[in-house]
C-alpha positions as CSV (number, residue, x, y, z in Angstrom):
1,X,14.2,-57.5,-18.1
2,X,13.9,-53.9,-19.4
3,X,11.9,-54.0,-22.6
4,X,13.9,-53.4,-25.9
5,X,12.2,-50.3,-26.6
6,X,13.3,-48.5,-23.4
7,X,16.8,-50.2,-23.1
8,X,18.4,-47.3,-24.7
9,X,16.7,-44.6,-22.4
10,X,19.3,-42.8,-20.2
11,X,19.5,-44.5,-16.8
12,X,18.6,-43.1,-13.5
13,X,18.6,-43.8,-9.7
14,X,15.9,-42.4,-7.7
15,X,16.5,-41.3,-4.1
16,X,13.7,-40.2,-1.5
17,X,14.5,-39.1,2.1
18,X,12.2,-39.3,5.0
19,X,12.5,-36.1,6.9
20,X,9.9,-37.0,9.7
21,X,6.5,-35.5,9.9
22,X,5.4,-32.1,8.2
23,X,7.7,-33.4,5.2
24,X,6.1,-34.9,2.2
25,X,7.6,-38.4,1.7
26,X,6.7,-41.3,-0.7
27,X,8.2,-44.6,0.6
28,X,7.5,-46.2,-2.9
29,X,8.8,-43.5,-5.2
30,X,6.5,-44.3,-7.6
31,X,5.6,-40.5,-8.7
32,X,9.1,-39.9,-9.1
33,X,9.7,-42.7,-11.2
34,X,6.6,-41.5,-13.3
35,X,8.3,-38.0,-13.4
36,X,11.6,-39.5,-14.6
37,X,9.5,-41.7,-17.4
38,X,7.6,-38.7,-18.5
39,X,11.1,-36.8,-18.7
40,X,12.7,-39.5,-20.9
41,X,14.7,-41.4,-18.4
42,X,14.5,-44.9,-17.1
43,X,14.5,-45.6,-13.4
44,X,17.0,-48.6,-12.6
45,X,17.3,-48.4,-8.8
46,X,15.5,-46.6,-5.9
47,X,16.9,-45.9,-2.4
48,X,15.3,-44.4,0.6
49,X,16.5,-43.3,3.8
50,X,15.5,-41.5,6.9
51,X,17.1,-38.2,8.5
52,X,16.2,-35.8,11.3
53,X,17.5,-33.2,9.1
54,X,19.3,-32.9,5.7
55,X,22.9,-33.0,5.8
56,X,24.4,-29.5,5.0
57,X,26.6,-30.7,2.4
58,X,25.4,-33.8,0.7
59,X,21.7,-34.0,1.8
60,X,21.6,-37.6,2.7
61,X,25.2,-37.7,4.5
62,X,28.5,-39.3,3.0
63,X,27.4,-42.8,3.8
64,X,24.4,-42.9,2.1
65,X,26.0,-40.6,-0.9
66,X,28.5,-43.8,-1.2
67,X,25.7,-46.1,-1.3
68,X,24.2,-44.0,-4.4
69,X,27.6,-44.0,-5.9
70,X,27.7,-47.7,-5.6
71,X,24.1,-48.1,-7.2
72,X,25.2,-45.5,-10.3
73,X,28.2,-47.9,-10.7
74,X,26.2,-51.2,-10.6
75,X,23.5,-50.2,-12.9
76,X,25.3,-47.8,-15.1
77,X,23.3,-44.8,-14.6
78,X,23.5,-41.5,-16.2
79,X,22.1,-39.5,-13.4
80,X,20.6,-39.5,-10.1
81,X,17.1,-37.8,-9.2
82,X,16.0,-36.6,-5.6
83,X,12.5,-36.6,-4.5
84,X,13.1,-33.3,-2.5
85,X,14.3,-30.1,-3.4
86,X,18.0,-29.7,-3.2
87,X,20.1,-26.5,-2.3
88,X,22.5,-25.2,-5.2
89,X,25.5,-26.3,-2.8
90,X,24.0,-29.7,-2.3
91,X,23.5,-30.3,-5.7
92,X,26.8,-29.3,-6.5
93,X,28.6,-31.5,-3.7
94,X,26.4,-34.5,-4.9
95,X,27.6,-34.1,-8.7
96,X,31.1,-33.9,-7.7
97,X,30.9,-37.0,-5.2
98,X,28.8,-39.2,-7.3
99,X,30.4,-38.1,-10.7
100,X,27.1,-38.1,-12.7
101,X,24.4,-34.9,-12.8
102,X,22.0,-34.5,-10.0
103,X,18.5,-33.2,-10.1
104,X,15.9,-32.7,-7.8
105,X,11.9,-33.0,-8.2
106,X,11.8,-29.1,-9.1
107,X,14.1,-29.4,-11.7
108,X,12.8,-32.8,-13.1
109,X,9.2,-30.9,-13.2
110,X,10.5,-27.9,-15.1
111,X,12.4,-30.5,-17.6
112,X,8.9,-32.0,-18.2
113,X,7.1,-28.8,-18.6
114,X,9.8,-27.5,-21.0
115,X,9.2,-30.6,-23.3
116,X,5.7,-30.3,-23.1
117,X,4.7,-26.5,-23.6
118,X,3.3,-25.8,-27.0
119,X,1.7,-22.7,-27.1
120,X,3.5,-19.3,-27.2
121,X,2.1,-18.6,-23.8
122,X,3.1,-21.8,-22.5
123,X,6.8,-21.6,-23.4
124,X,6.8,-18.2,-22.2
125,X,5.6,-19.4,-18.6
126,X,8.1,-22.3,-18.6
127,X,11.0,-20.1,-19.8
128,X,10.1,-17.8,-17.0
129,X,10.1,-20.5,-14.2
130,X,13.3,-22.2,-15.5
131,X,15.4,-18.9,-15.4
132,X,14.0,-18.2,-12.0
133,X,15.1,-21.5,-10.7
134,X,18.4,-21.3,-12.7
135,X,19.1,-18.0,-11.0
136,X,19.6,-19.5,-7.5
137,X,22.0,-22.0,-9.1
138,X,24.8,-19.8,-10.3
139,X,26.9,-20.5,-7.3
140,X,30.8,-20.4,-8.0
141,X,30.2,-22.8,-11.2
142,X,32.0,-20.3,-13.6
143,X,34.5,-18.7,-11.4
144,X,37.2,-20.1,-14.0
145,X,35.7,-17.7,-16.4
146,X,36.3,-14.5,-14.6
147,X,37.3,-11.7,-17.3
148,X,40.6,-10.3,-17.2
149,X,41.8,-8.3,-14.2
150,X,41.3,-4.5,-14.6
151,X,43.7,-1.7,-14.4
152,X,47.2,-1.4,-15.8
153,X,49.5,-4.3,-15.6
154,X,46.4,-6.3,-14.4
155,X,46.6,-4.9,-11.2
156,X,43.4,-4.3,-8.9
157,X,40.5,-6.7,-8.2
158,X,39.1,-8.9,-10.9
159,X,36.9,-7.7,-13.5
160,X,33.4,-8.4,-13.9
161,X,33.0,-12.3,-13.4
162,X,30.9,-14.9,-15.8
163,X,28.7,-15.4,-13.0
164,X,27.8,-11.7,-12.7
165,X,27.5,-11.5,-16.6
166,X,24.9,-14.6,-16.5
167,X,22.9,-13.2,-13.8
168,X,22.4,-9.9,-15.2
169,X,21.5,-11.5,-18.4
170,X,19.1,-13.8,-16.7
171,X,17.3,-10.7,-14.8
172,X,17.0,-8.9,-17.9
173,X,15.4,-12.0,-19.7
174,X,13.2,-12.5,-16.6
175,X,12.1,-8.8,-16.8
176,X,10.9,-9.3,-20.3
177,X,9.3,-12.3,-19.9
178,X,7.3,-11.1,-17.1
179,X,6.3,-8.0,-19.1
180,X,5.2,-10.3,-22.0
181,X,3.2,-12.3,-19.5
182,X,1.5,-9.3,-18.1
183,X,0.3,-8.4,-21.6
184,X,-1.0,-12.1,-21.8
185,X,-2.7,-11.7,-18.4
186,X,-4.4,-8.6,-19.4
187,X,-5.6,-10.1,-22.7
188,X,-7.3,-13.0,-20.8
189,X,-8.8,-10.4,-18.4
190,X,-10.4,-8.8,-21.5
191,X,-11.8,-12.2,-22.8
192,X,-13.2,-12.8,-19.4
193,X,-14.8,-9.7,-19.0
194,X,-16.2,-10.2,-22.4
195,X,-17.6,-14.1,-21.1
196,X,-19.1,-12.0,-18.0
197,X,-20.8,-9.3,-20.0
198,X,-22.4,-12.2,-22.1
199,X,-23.6,-14.1,-18.9
200,X,-21.3,-17.1,-19.8
201,X,-21.1,-19.8,-17.0
202,X,-17.6,-20.8,-16.7
203,X,-16.7,-23.9,-16.0
204,X,-12.9,-25.3,-15.2
205,X,-11.3,-28.7,-15.0
206,X,-8.8,-28.9,-12.4
207,X,-7.0,-31.7,-10.5
208,X,-3.9,-33.9,-9.9
209,X,-1.9,-34.6,-13.0
210,X,-2.9,-37.8,-14.8
211,X,-6.3,-37.7,-13.3
212,X,-7.9,-37.8,-16.5
213,X,-8.6,-34.1,-17.0
214,X,-8.1,-33.9,-20.4
215,X,-9.9,-37.5,-21.5
216,X,-13.0,-36.1,-19.4
217,X,-12.8,-32.8,-21.5
218,X,-12.7,-34.6,-24.7
219,X,-15.5,-36.7,-23.8
220,X,-17.8,-33.9,-22.9
221,X,-17.3,-31.5,-25.6
222,X,-16.3,-34.1,-28.2
223,X,-12.8,-32.1,-28.6
224,X,-9.6,-33.6,-29.6
225,X,-7.2,-32.4,-26.8
226,X,-4.1,-34.1,-26.4
227,X,-4.7,-37.2,-23.6
228,X,-2.0,-39.8,-22.5
229,X,-1.5,-41.7,-19.3
230,X,1.6,-39.7,-18.7
231,X,2.2,-36.9,-16.1
232,X,1.5,-33.1,-17.2
233,X,0.3,-34.3,-20.4
234,X,-1.5,-30.9,-20.7
235,X,0.0,-27.7,-20.1
236,X,-2.1,-25.1,-22.3
237,X,-5.6,-24.1,-21.5
238,X,-8.1,-25.2,-23.7
239,X,-11.8,-24.1,-24.0
240,X,-14.7,-25.3,-25.8
241,X,-18.5,-24.8,-25.5
242,X,-20.5,-27.3,-23.8
243,X,-24.2,-27.6,-24.5
244,X,-26.4,-28.4,-21.5
245,X,-30.0,-29.7,-22.9
246,X,-31.6,-30.0,-19.4
247,X,-30.5,-26.2,-18.8
248,X,-31.3,-25.2,-22.5
249,X,-27.9,-23.5,-22.5
250,X,-24.1,-23.6,-23.4
251,X,-21.3,-23.2,-20.8
252,X,-17.7,-22.3,-21.3
253,X,-15.7,-25.5,-20.4
254,X,-11.8,-25.2,-20.0
255,X,-9.1,-27.7,-19.4
256,X,-6.4,-26.7,-17.4
257,X,-2.7,-27.8,-16.2
258,X,-2.6,-30.6,-13.5
259,X,-1.2,-30.1,-10.1
260,X,1.2,-32.3,-8.1
261,X,2.9,-32.7,-4.6
262,X,5.7,-29.7,-4.0
263,X,4.7,-28.2,-7.5
264,X,7.4,-25.6,-7.6
265,X,6.4,-22.1,-6.4
266,X,8.1,-20.5,-9.7
267,X,5.5,-22.6,-11.9
268,X,2.5,-21.4,-9.7
269,X,3.8,-17.8,-10.2
270,X,4.8,-18.4,-13.9
271,X,1.2,-19.8,-14.8
272,X,-0.6,-17.4,-12.8
273,X,-2.2,-16.2,-16.0
274,X,-3.3,-19.7,-16.9
275,X,-4.4,-20.7,-13.4
276,X,-6.6,-17.4,-13.1
277,X,-9.1,-19.5,-15.5
278,X,-9.7,-21.7,-12.4
279,X,-9.9,-18.6,-10.0
280,X,-12.3,-16.9,-12.1
281,X,-14.7,-19.9,-12.9
282,X,-17.9,-20.2,-11.7
283,X,-17.7,-24.0,-11.1
284,X,-14.7,-26.0,-10.9
285,X,-14.8,-30.0,-11.8
286,X,-12.1,-31.0,-9.3
287,X,-11.2,-34.7,-11.1
288,X,-9.8,-37.3,-8.9
289,X,-8.0,-40.8,-9.8
290,X,-10.6,-43.0,-7.9
291,X,-8.0,-45.9,-8.6
292,X,-5.0,-44.2,-6.9
293,X,-4.1,-45.4,-3.6
294,X,-3.0,-41.8,-2.5
295,X,-6.2,-39.9,-3.5
296,X,-6.9,-38.5,-0.4
297,X,-3.5,-36.7,-0.7
298,X,-4.1,-35.7,-4.2
299,X,-7.3,-34.0,-3.0
300,X,-5.4,-32.1,-0.4
301,X,-2.9,-31.1,-2.5
302,X,-5.1,-29.6,-5.2
303,X,-7.0,-27.8,-2.4
304,X,-4.0,-26.3,-1.0
305,X,-2.9,-25.0,-5.0
306,X,-6.4,-23.8,-5.2
307,X,-6.0,-21.7,-2.1
308,X,-2.6,-20.6,-3.3
309,X,-4.2,-19.2,-6.5
310,X,-7.0,-17.7,-4.8
311,X,-9.5,-20.2,-6.2
312,X,-10.3,-21.9,-2.8
313,X,-14.0,-20.5,-2.6
314,X,-15.0,-21.5,-5.8
315,X,-17.8,-23.9,-5.8
316,X,-16.7,-27.4,-6.4
317,X,-17.7,-30.6,-7.7
318,X,-15.4,-33.9,-7.2
319,X,-15.4,-35.9,-10.2
320,X,-14.0,-39.3,-9.2
321,X,-12.7,-40.7,-12.5
322,X,-11.3,-44.1,-13.7
323,X,-14.0,-46.4,-11.4
324,X,-13.7,-48.7,-14.3
325,X,-10.3,-49.6,-12.7
326,X,-11.6,-50.2,-9.3
327,X,-12.2,-54.1,-8.1
328,X,-16.1,-55.1,-7.8
329,X,-15.6,-55.0,-3.7
330,X,-14.2,-51.2,-4.5
331,X,-17.0,-49.9,-6.3
332,X,-19.0,-47.3,-4.9
333,X,-22.6,-47.8,-3.6
334,X,-24.0,-44.6,-5.1
335,X,-23.1,-42.8,-8.1
336,X,-23.4,-39.5,-6.5
337,X,-23.0,-38.3,-2.9
338,X,-21.6,-35.6,-0.8
339,X,-17.7,-35.3,0.3
340,X,-16.2,-33.0,3.0
341,X,-13.4,-31.1,1.7
342,X,-12.8,-28.8,4.7
343,X,-14.6,-28.8,7.9
344,X,-18.2,-27.9,7.4
345,X,-17.8,-27.8,3.8
346,X,-19.3,-30.6,1.6
347,X,-19.4,-30.6,-2.1
348,X,-21.1,-32.9,-4.5
349,X,-19.2,-36.1,-5.5
350,X,-19.9,-38.2,-8.5
351,X,-18.5,-41.4,-10.0
352,X,-17.5,-41.5,-13.7
353,X,-15.2,-43.2,-16.1
354,X,-14.6,-40.5,-18.7
355,X,-12.8,-43.5,-21.0
356,X,-15.8,-45.7,-20.6
357,X,-18.7,-43.2,-20.7
358,X,-20.0,-44.4,-17.3
359,X,-21.4,-41.6,-14.8
360,X,-21.4,-39.1,-17.7
361,X,-25.3,-38.6,-17.7
362,X,-25.0,-37.8,-13.6
363,X,-22.1,-35.4,-14.0
364,X,-24.0,-33.4,-17.0
365,X,-27.1,-33.4,-14.8
366,X,-25.1,-31.9,-11.9
367,X,-23.5,-29.4,-14.2
368,X,-26.9,-28.6,-15.6
369,X,-28.3,-28.0,-12.2
370,X,-25.2,-25.9,-10.9
371,X,-25.6,-23.7,-14.0
372,X,-29.4,-23.0,-13.3
373,X,-28.6,-22.7,-9.6
374,X,-31.0,-25.5,-8.7
375,X,-28.2,-28.2,-7.3
376,X,-29.9,-30.3,-4.5
377,X,-28.7,-29.0,-1.1
378,X,-28.6,-32.4,0.4
379,X,-27.0,-35.4,-0.4
380,X,-26.1,-38.8,1.2
381,X,-22.9,-39.1,2.9
382,X,-19.8,-40.3,1.2
383,X,-19.1,-44.4,1.9
384,X,-17.3,-45.8,-1.1
385,X,-14.9,-48.2,-0.5
386,X,-11.8,-46.9,-2.5
387,X,-8.2,-48.0,-2.4
388,X,-6.3,-46.5,0.5
389,X,-2.4,-46.2,0.7
390,X,-1.1,-48.5,3.4
391,X,-4.4,-50.8,3.4
392,X,-5.5,-53.9,1.4
393,X,-7.5,-53.3,-1.6
394,X,-11.0,-52.8,-0.7
395,X,-10.2,-52.3,2.9
396,X,-10.2,-48.3,3.2
397,X,-13.3,-46.6,2.9
398,X,-13.8,-43.4,1.0
399,X,-15.4,-41.3,3.9
400,X,-14.6,-37.7,3.9
401,X,-11.2,-35.8,4.8
402,X,-13.2,-34.8,7.9
403,X,-15.8,-37.4,9.4
404,X,-19.2,-36.4,8.4
405,X,-22.8,-37.5,8.3
406,X,-25.5,-36.1,6.4
407,X,-23.8,-32.8,5.3
408,X,-25.4,-29.8,3.3
409,X,-23.5,-29.3,0.0
410,X,-22.2,-26.1,-0.7
411,X,-22.3,-25.0,-4.5
412,X,-22.1,-21.2,-4.1
413,X,-19.2,-19.2,-3.5
414,X,-18.2,-19.0,0.2
């Protein structure tokens, strides 16, 4: 039964394809459903299938395409969302076959970003990413709008087509947006250089989307940054001063955009100025949703994006948030331990609940120690029983991404 406040939302069918090892696949499609809801759609049906390789024409093959068409008709869906990226031709063929608009994960994320961007910089970044994505979709969609043929008596080849006009206009706008964002990047560089001259210690919050970064930011600096239980609630970087009594100094704390699996490369490129805050930080607070059964995959994805933006070597502290959502037998034995994020590289990990205030004193203590350069070099191994994908609650252990015993903690740049 659909709640009355949601029954008027556009209905959509979710589709996921397992392409085998090496290709990301979510059998539950829960994350895609959250993305759809964040974009204002109502998921009414889900379909997953397995293929050795994508079908060149319809991605899923004609048989599965017919099943999807039946689900669309059965549920009165207005669109279909794919959890994988579609080529322009596959998207066009699916729309013709299904009779409804089709979007892939990339388009969906771009749509959410377009809805959430508030600042001038954020809007510029999102528009650039959308235009870069759209420029690859101008494939024979407007051939019926070809301009009049040139030459006397309309002889000769066709004149300039609408697709060529659109492509040139998009190219010009992309060039203008890049110039504006380059100006923003220079301004941010000037601001960062000023903070360096003032000997400011910079801390950035990073992590998978909806891990609770903005809630933690508000708890640490008593700010009123927008925080909600939804994906990509925050797009624009917010910076405040955090006073640490133990260190007798203030540090600069920045809240940044969240990461997600298969984050479109165009977005990473467009948000380079914003993400540079993380690359130039002295310390990263990597916030993880401790209650998520896929927290390991989230940690790995964030590490991948950090490497992509040049922030892989920035010192990190893993902040496992939302421990209040864990069952008693899933609770960590220790509030602070060490976690191996890469072979031979362990970092401090602290368990907190930003919403309830649990563990916040321990987190402030770790930040203060890092700012003073006195963070303990040795911590007990990770052994908390956190939820794991594919296991019963409490059955998985939160050991490291790589097995480790008593590991030294790295808090300096590698």
